[in-house]
C-alpha positions as CSV (number, residue, x, y, z in Angstrom):
1,M,-205.3,-82.8,46.7
2,A,-205.3,-84.8,43.6
3,K,-203.6,-84.0,40.2
4,L,-206.1,-84.8,37.4
5,Y,-206.1,-84.7,33.6
6,T,-209.2,-84.6,31.5
7,N,-209.7,-85.5,27.9
8,E,-211.7,-83.6,25.4
9,N,-215.2,-84.9,26.3
10,F,-215.0,-84.0,30.0
11,P,-217.4,-81.1,30.9
12,L,-215.7,-77.9,31.9
13,P,-218.3,-77.0,34.6
14,A,-217.3,-80.3,36.4
15,V,-213.6,-79.3,36.0
16,E,-214.3,-75.9,37.6
17,A,-216.2,-77.6,40.5
18,L,-213.3,-80.0,41.1
19,R,-210.9,-77.0,41.2
20,K,-213.1,-75.3,43.8
21,L,-212.8,-78.5,45.9
22,G,-209.0,-77.9,45.8
23,H,-207.9,-80.3,43.0
24,D,-205.3,-79.5,40.4
25,V,-207.1,-80.2,37.1
26,L,-205.4,-79.9,33.8
27,T,-207.6,-80.2,30.6
28,I,-206.4,-81.4,27.3
29,Q,-207.5,-78.0,25.9
30,E,-205.1,-76.3,28.2
31,T,-202.2,-78.4,27.0
32,G,-202.8,-77.5,23.3
33,K,-203.5,-81.1,22.5
34,A,-207.2,-80.8,21.8
35,N,-208.6,-81.5,18.3
36,R,-205.4,-83.4,17.3
37,A,-207.0,-86.8,17.1
38,M,-204.8,-88.2,19.9
39,T,-205.2,-91.8,20.5
40,D,-206.6,-92.9,23.9
41,E,-203.2,-94.6,24.5
42,D,-201.5,-91.2,23.9
43,V,-203.9,-89.5,26.3
44,L,-203.3,-92.0,29.0
45,A,-199.5,-91.9,28.4
46,F,-199.5,-88.1,28.7
47,A,-201.5,-88.3,32.0
48,H,-199.0,-90.9,33.3
49,R,-196.0,-88.8,32.3
50,Q,-197.6,-85.8,34.2
51,K,-198.3,-88.0,37.2
52,R,-202.0,-87.3,36.9
53,I,-205.2,-89.3,37.3
54,L,-207.1,-89.5,34.0
55,L,-210.8,-88.3,34.1
56,T,-213.0,-89.3,31.2
57,L,-216.5,-90.0,30.0
58,N,-215.0,-92.4,27.4
59,R,-215.6,-95.4,29.5
60,K,-215.3,-98.4,27.0
61,H,-211.9,-97.4,25.6
62,F,-210.2,-96.6,28.9
63,I,-211.6,-99.6,30.6
64,R,-210.0,-101.7,27.8
65,L,-206.7,-99.8,28.1
66,H,-206.7,-100.4,31.9
67,Q,-207.3,-104.1,31.4
68,Q,-204.4,-104.3,29.0
69,A,-201.9,-102.5,31.3
70,S,-202.4,-100.8,34.7
71,D,-199.2,-98.8,34.5
72,H,-200.8,-95.4,35.2
73,H,-201.6,-93.0,38.0
74,G,-205.3,-94.0,37.9
75,V,-208.2,-93.8,35.6
76,I,-211.7,-92.5,36.6
77,V,-214.4,-93.4,34.0
78,C,-217.6,-91.5,34.5
79,S,-221.1,-91.4,33.2
80,F,-222.3,-87.9,32.3
81,D,-224.2,-86.1,35.0
82,P,-225.6,-82.6,34.3
83,N,-225.6,-81.8,38.0
84,F,-221.9,-80.8,37.8
85,Q,-221.5,-80.0,41.5
86,A,-222.8,-83.4,42.6
87,F,-220.7,-85.0,39.9
88,A,-217.5,-83.3,41.1
89,E,-218.3,-84.3,44.7
90,R,-218.7,-88.0,43.8
91,I,-215.3,-87.8,42.1
92,H,-213.8,-85.9,45.0
93,G,-215.0,-88.7,47.3
94,V,-212.8,-91.3,45.6
95,L,-209.7,-89.1,45.5
96,A,-208.8,-89.7,49.1
97,E,-207.3,-93.1,48.3
98,N,-204.3,-93.9,46.2
99,L,-205.5,-94.6,42.7
100,T,-202.2,-95.6,41.1
101,G,-202.8,-98.6,38.8
102,K,-206.6,-98.5,39.6
103,L,-209.7,-98.0,37.6
104,V,-212.7,-96.3,39.3
105,R,-216.2,-96.0,37.9
106,I,-218.3,-92.9,38.8
107,N,-221.9,-93.5,37.8
108,R,-224.7,-91.0,37.7
109,P,-227.3,-91.9,40.4
110,Q,-230.4,-93.7,39.3
111,K,-233.6,-91.7,39.7
């Protein structure tokens, strides 16, 4: 399964659902780097050093970073979905492919 890294704004219930689906998810809080005003560049660099795909709700900034340089293990930018199980399953669905250097968008379904 995939190795993932979430930044501060990613919901913990979605992290827990991804873990139940078998993924290795590390949160920024678990690394002790939360609330340190890390730049987005530093967050992505940490994920890259750890060989993890970055999961974030911070779409605009990480899309920009990906456009500047795709030297990373993958970035998944998401829109918030309070149905955390369905949210995790949509993410799980894209993790079967190699995301190295890629940006994937996970959008909440329209009602």
